[in-house]
MARTILUM-534555 format. One line per 8 residues: for each residue x, y, z of C-alpha. Coordinates in steps of 0.02 Angstrom, whole numbers, plus 50000, padded with zeros to 5 digits. Example, Ala and Ser with C-alpha at 12.3 -4.5 7.8 and 13.67 -1.06 7.14 Angstrom:
<sites>
50615,49775,50390 | 50684,49947,50357
</sites>
This chain:
<sites>
53703,54445,54111 | 53874,54519,54146 | 53903,54596,54316 | 53955,54779,54323 | 54137,54808,54369 | 54180,54867,54545 | 54336,54955,54481 | 54254,55128,54462
54191,55116,54642 | 54364,55071,54705 | 54440,55217,54609 | 54317,55336,54692 | 54353,55257,54862 | 54539,55290,54838 | 54504,55471,54790 | 54390,55494,54940
54517,55415,55058 | 54653,55534,54998 | 54541,55685,55027 | 54462,55622,55190 | 54584,55508,55283 | 54467,55492,55432 | 54310,55458,55329 | 54204,55302,55349
54093,55204,55230 | 53934,55299,55276 | 54019,55466,55243 | 54092,55396,55082 | 53917,55347,55023 | 53853,55523,55053 | 54006,55599,54969 | 53985,55483,54820
53803,55532,54795 | 53843,55717,54800 | 53995,55697,54688 | 53910,55597,54552 | 53742,55686,54561 | 53761,55851,54655 | 53608,55945,54715 | 53553,56066,54581
53606,56246,54607 | 53457,56363,54620 | 53458,56537,54543 | 53551,56665,54647 | 53432,56766,54756 | 53516,56913,54846 | 53408,56909,55003 | 53414,56719,55019
53587,56737,55097 | 53583,56904,55190 | 53742,57006,55200 | 53808,57033,55376 | 53959,57148,55368 | 54073,57207,55229 | 53968,57115,55098 | 54004,56950,55187
53854,56835,55172 | 53787,56741,55321 | 53848,56566,55270 | 54026,56632,55252 | 54019,56735,55412 | 53961,56584,55514 | 54045,56445,55416 | 54122,56376,55576
53957,56378,55670 | 53852,56236,55599 | 53728,56243,55744 | 53685,56425,55712 | 53669,56401,55524 | 53560,56247,55551 | 53447,56347,55666 | 53441,56490,55540
53398,56381,55389 | 53272,56271,55481 | 53183,56425,55549 | 53171,56496,55374 | 53113,56330,55302 | 52974,56327,55432 | 52920,56501,55377 | 52921,56448,55195
52807,56301,55235 | 52688,56414,55332 | 52687,56537,55187 | 52639,56402,55062 | 52496,56341,55173 | 52438,56511,55236 | 52296,56539,55112 | 52231,56361,55133
52232,56375,55323 | 52140,56543,55314 | 52012,56474,55191 | 51961,56341,55317 | 51965,56450,55472 | 52129,56389,55548 | 52239,56519,55632 | 52391,56423,55570
52461,56252,55524 | 52471,56196,55706 | 52283,56182,55720 | 52273,56073,55565 | 52420,55967,55625 | 52329,55937,55790 | 52172,55887,55695 | 52272,55770,55582
52363,55687,55727 | 52199,55651,55816 | 52137,55575,55653 | 52286,55457,55639 | 52308,55418,55824 | 52200,55295,55921 | 52086,55407,56026 | 52230,55500,56110
52226,55604,56268 | 52262,55790,56264 | 52435,55760,56333 | 52474,55629,56200 | 52423,55747,56059 | 52527,55889,56130 | 52678,55775,56149 | 52658,55708,55972
52660,55887,55906 | 52801,55941,56025 | 52692,56081,56093 | 52681,56134,56276 | 52524,56072,56363 | 52452,56244,56399 | 52472,56298,56217 | 52407,56132,56154
52252,56138,56264 | 52209,56308,56192 | 52222,56237,56016 | 52114,56088,56062 | 51985,56203,56142 | 51970,56300,55979 | 51948,56140,55879 | 51812,56081,55999
51724,56248,55987 | 51719,56228,55798 | 51642,56055,55815 | 51790,55966,55736 | 51838,55856,55885 | 51750,55773,56031 | 51810,55732,56206 | 51739,55579,56294
51777,55484,56454 | 51887,55331,56432 | 51782,55174,56457 | 51929,55088,56545 | 51982,55235,56653 | 51852,55362,56707 | 51991,55482,56759 | 52052,55496,56581
51971,55580,56431 | 51999,55531,56249 | 51989,55636,56091 | 51913,55589,55923 | 51856,55678,55766 | 51678,55722,55724 | 51612,55690,55549 | 51653,55872,55510
51829,55848,55575 | 51860,55695,55466 | 51795,55787,55313 | 51906,55936,55354 | 52062,55826,55362 | 52023,55751,55192 | 51981,55917,55106 | 52131,56014,55174
52246,55865,55145 | 52200,55861,54961 | 52231,56048,54944 | 52401,56036,55028 | 52450,55898,54905 | 52412,56018,54762 | 52528,56157,54821 | 52643,56188,54671
52799,56205,54777 | 52860,56046,54862 | 52947,56069,55029 | 53084,55955,54962 | 53098,56060,54803 | 53177,55963,54658 | 53285,55845,54761 | 53315,55677,54679
53240,55520,54753 | 53407,55473,54832 | 53430,55647,54907 | 53252,55642,54975 | 53281,55476,55061 | 53444,55536,55136 | 53366,55700,55193 | 53216,55610,55271
53333,55493,55365 | 53428,55643,55432 | 53267,55730,55484 | 53206,55574,55573 | 53371,55555,55664 | 53368,55737,55721 | 53186,55721,55774 | 53220,55565,55879
53378,55641,55955 | 53297,55804,56008 | 53132,55726,56061 | 53223,55631,56198 | 53287,55796,56268 | 53119,55881,56242 | 53033,55750,56352 | 53155,55778,56499
</sites>
């Protein structure tokens, strides 16, 4: 079997180097993916990029402020996700996705404490305890004394809680709109790596 030529790659590297003299290999890889297979343009939606002043849309008005735009888009993405799941959450008596996320984390964690569940969901303890109290009241979780440390209490799911995780999980999988839209497999992997990096970076500050 003949090996593919590296010449096309070298040509692209030369083009990238001319355009980005300070670029490195990692940035080149990202540039190459987007150049050869750019993310598909979605239909233009007027309100998706709100106008600020003089018909200038938000991305153009804040093009030098990546932090603000990141905050803006991530906040909207969070609202989109909540919108998709809203009817499912209401159908099963959840006030919002946070309650189901707490239930799911308890299912996948090894009998965590209240503090561990709140930390895993990046929710303040007082808010998290209120969520856990509601789940207990519904008979979805149990709290029991730790056999090894009587001062500590551990959480676990009831049979109803385990059933709820399975039922709601299947319904969420059937939502017709994927959070990652129509991103290619390569774009999904790159996006997930970026999300994980941002999560790890900010979680260190969140724990301070």
